ROMI-960330 format. One record per residue (C-alpha): residue in three letters; y negated, x, z negated. Coordinates in steps of 0.02 Angstrom, whole numbers, padded with zeros to 5 digits, always signed. Last residue first. Example, Ala and Ser with C-alpha at 12.3 -4.5 7.8 and 13.67 -1.06 7.14 Angstrom:
<vexses>
SER+00053+00684-00357/ALA+00225+00615-00390/
</vexses>
This chain:
<vexses>
UNK-05916-09811-01507/UNK-05770-09927-01472/UNK-05786-10102-01544/UNK-05708-10181-01393/UNK-05759-10290-01246/UNK-05902-10379-01333/UNK-06043-10300-01236/UNK-05974-10123-01236/UNK-06139-10070-01312/UNK-06289-09956-01295/UNK-06286-09933-01107/UNK-06155-10043-01022/UNK-05972-09997-01028/UNK-05883-09932-00873/UNK-05692-09934-00866/UNK-05617-09788-00771/UNK-05450-09743-00690/UNK-05355-09905-00665/UNK-05218-09862-00542/UNK-05214-09975-00390/UNK-05135-09847-00275/UNK-05042-09709-00368/UNK-05129-09547-00414/UNK-05166-09376-00336/UNK-05252-09427-00173/UNK-05269-09580-00060/UNK-05219-09697-00201/UNK-05358-09823-00178/UNK-05409-09805-00359/UNK-05450-09955-00466/UNK-05617-09928-00554/UNK-05651-10063-00682/UNK-05820-10145-00717/UNK-05816-10237-00885/UNK-05721-10402-00893/UNK-05623-10345-01044/UNK-05451-10333-00964/UNK-05454-10145-00932/UNK-05539-10113-01099/UNK-05412-10211-01199/UNK-05267-10116-01119/UNK-05355-09949-01154/UNK-05388-09974-01340/UNK-05221-09911-01406/UNK-05228-09759-01294/UNK-05399-09707-01357/UNK-05516-09699-01208/UNK-05557-09529-01136/UNK-05746-09501-01139/UNK-05884-09482-01011/UNK-06059-09513-01078/UNK-06213-09589-01002/UNK-06403-09581-01010/UNK-06472-09633-00840/UNK-06642-09547-00855/UNK-06721-09672-00976/UNK-06824-09749-00835/UNK-06663-09778-00739/UNK-06579-09866-00883/UNK-06729-09976-00918/UNK-06749-10026-00736/UNK-06564-10058-00713/UNK-06560-10166-00869/UNK-06705-10271-00805/UNK-06627-10290-00632/UNK-06466-10350-00712/UNK-06319-10233-00710/UNK-06152-10253-00619/UNK-06201-10147-00468/UNK-06255-10004-00580/UNK-06090-10014-00675/UNK-05992-10006-00513/UNK-06090-09852-00461/UNK-06067-09764-00628/UNK-05880-09794-00623/UNK-05865-09732-00444/UNK-05960-09573-00487/UNK-05846-09545-00636/UNK-05698-09567-00518/UNK-05768-09436-00400/UNK-05789-09316-00546/UNK-05611-09353-00601/UNK-05543-09303-00430/UNK-05640-09141-00435/UNK-05587-09105-00615/UNK-05404-09129-00570/UNK-05326-09289-00633/UNK-05195-09332-00764/UNK-05180-09517-00799/UNK-05129-09615-00955/UNK-05281-09593-01067/UNK-05385-09683-00935/UNK-05566-09633-00933/UNK-05703-09732-01022/UNK-05871-09711-00935/UNK-05992-09748-01074/UNK-06174-09799-01053/UNK-06288-09710-01173/UNK-06405-09794-01298/UNK-06350-09690-01446/UNK-06257-09534-01394/UNK-06067-09548-01383/UNK-05987-09440-01515/UNK-05928-09262-01482/UNK-05884-09173-01321/UNK-05742-09081-01410/UNK-05757-08896-01373/UNK-05706-08776-01234/UNK-05690-08926-01116/UNK-05592-08872-00964/UNK-05620-08859-00777/UNK-05506-08849-00627/UNK-05584-08876-00455/UNK-05446-08783-00365/UNK-05435-08900-00218/UNK-05585-08965-00122/UNK-05641-08800-00047/UNK-05803-08777+00050/UNK-05799-08749+00238/UNK-05845-08929+00276/UNK-06003-08916+00171/UNK-06088-08775+00268/UNK-06017-08849+00429/UNK-06101-09017+00402/UNK-05964-09148+00384/UNK-05934-09265+00531/UNK-05750-09311+00525/UNK-05763-09436+00382/UNK-05938-09483+00440/UNK-06076-09423+00323/UNK-06155-09502+00170/UNK-06318-09429+00100/UNK-06288-09275-00006/UNK-06257-09248-00191/UNK-06282-09080-00276/UNK-06201-09051-00445/UNK-06254-08923-00573/UNK-06165-08906-00740/UNK-06237-08817-00891/UNK-06312-08958-00996/UNK-06322-09066-00841/UNK-06421-09030-00685/UNK-06437-09144-00534/UNK-06468-09075-00360/UNK-06519-09203-00229/UNK-06485-09193-00043/UNK-06544-09120+00121/UNK-06460-08950+00148/UNK-06530-08793+00065/UNK-06425-08817-00092/UNK-06267-08808+00012/UNK-06317-08638+00081/UNK-06364-08576-00093/UNK-06200-08640-00163/UNK-06097-08548-00033/UNK-06201-08391-00063/UNK-06148-08387-00245/UNK-06030-08526-00293/UNK-05962-08685-00218/UNK-05845-08829-00258/UNK-05805-08989-00165/UNK-05808-09170-00224/UNK-05766-09312-00106/UNK-05829-09490-00125/UNK-05768-09641-00029/UNK-05830-09819-00044/UNK-05729-09900+00095/UNK-05845-09984+00221/UNK-06010-10075+00196/UNK-06063-09951+00062/UNK-06058-09805+00183/UNK-06151-09899+00320/UNK-06288-09947+00197/UNK-06307-09770+00130/UNK-06313-09700+00307/UNK-06446-09827+00356/UNK-06550-09793+00200/UNK-06551-09603+00211/UNK-06720-09584+00298/UNK-06797-09723+00195/UNK-06840-09889+00277/UNK-06785-09992+00129/UNK-06690-09881+00006/UNK-06594-09718+00012/UNK-06748-09608+00036/UNK-06829-09692-00113/UNK-06688-09627-00224/UNK-06593-09760-00320/UNK-06418-09737-00251/UNK-06448-09549-00237/UNK-06490-09533-00421/UNK-06347-09645-00477/UNK-06221-09537-00384/UNK-06296-09380-00462/UNK-06285-09462-00634/UNK-06097-09482-00615/UNK-06079-09304-00553/UNK-06175-09240-00704/UNK-06064-09337-00823/UNK-05906-09267-00743/UNK-05973-09088-00742/UNK-06025-09098-00925/UNK-05854-09168-00969/UNK-05767-09023-00882/UNK-05872-08884-00957/UNK-05966-08782-00828/UNK-05894-08624-00751/UNK-05986-08462-00793/UNK-05894-08306-00735/UNK-05832-08368-00566/UNK-05981-08480-00532/UNK-05934-08662-00512/UNK-06073-08764-00435/UNK-06014-08940-00398/UNK-06035-09012-00225/UNK-06039-09199-00191/UNK-06012-09278-00022/UNK-06023-09468+00000/UNK-05897-09517+00133/UNK-05911-09628+00285/UNK-05791-09739+00381/UNK-05842-09836+00535/UNK-05791-10018+00510/UNK-05617-10090+00538/UNK-05558-10027+00370/UNK-05690-10134+00284/UNK-05598-10288+00346/UNK-05453-10234+00236/UNK-05275-10180+00271/UNK-05196-10114+00111/UNK-05261-09950+00038/UNK-05324-10025-00125/UNK-05503-10039-00184/UNK-05604-10053-00345/UNK-05685-09885-00311/UNK-05621-09769-00178/UNK-05558-09592-00204/
</vexses>
């Protein structure tokens, strides 16, 4: 689940590997809508990237730096009931969407997950949208998903996080400041099939999956458009 990476040999592979854990709350009788969960996961990644604890001399800064120096991995697990309460008690940030709740944690070594997170399931994170998510809100960034790929909700949440992270890196300081102050407004939508080729060659940030799970290496999964406009890439709204 790495952004803009392929599994070939890379200098980053020689460094210690870390993963950014995300846990989505899925109660048996009240699962969140899929798009809401994807958008909430994307904002959770932005929240931890910009949290004071992740910056400078903050308590998470070293882990965040080590994680971003190697392969940018994210793994989404699911929890409910007591599992969620145990996860919520660990150091991290909980982000709420319309109904979805996602907790993001500082990066951990690939083989060093806290036991209360390690026991959570990765598979089975299947969510649906009971209604069309509607138009993109004014001023929101858009994470355009590939119309050609079928991903589980957990995989798609990780991809949304990648897309948000690449977009953050591509922004100017002024745009970052404005976006953060606005609460990171964003929308996840599936791109129209006829527009997808133009999006992937537009110069906007593109997530190319490493191919570790579910889809082929190098697959374009998400194209991230800046808040308020695609900046000349397409006329999609």
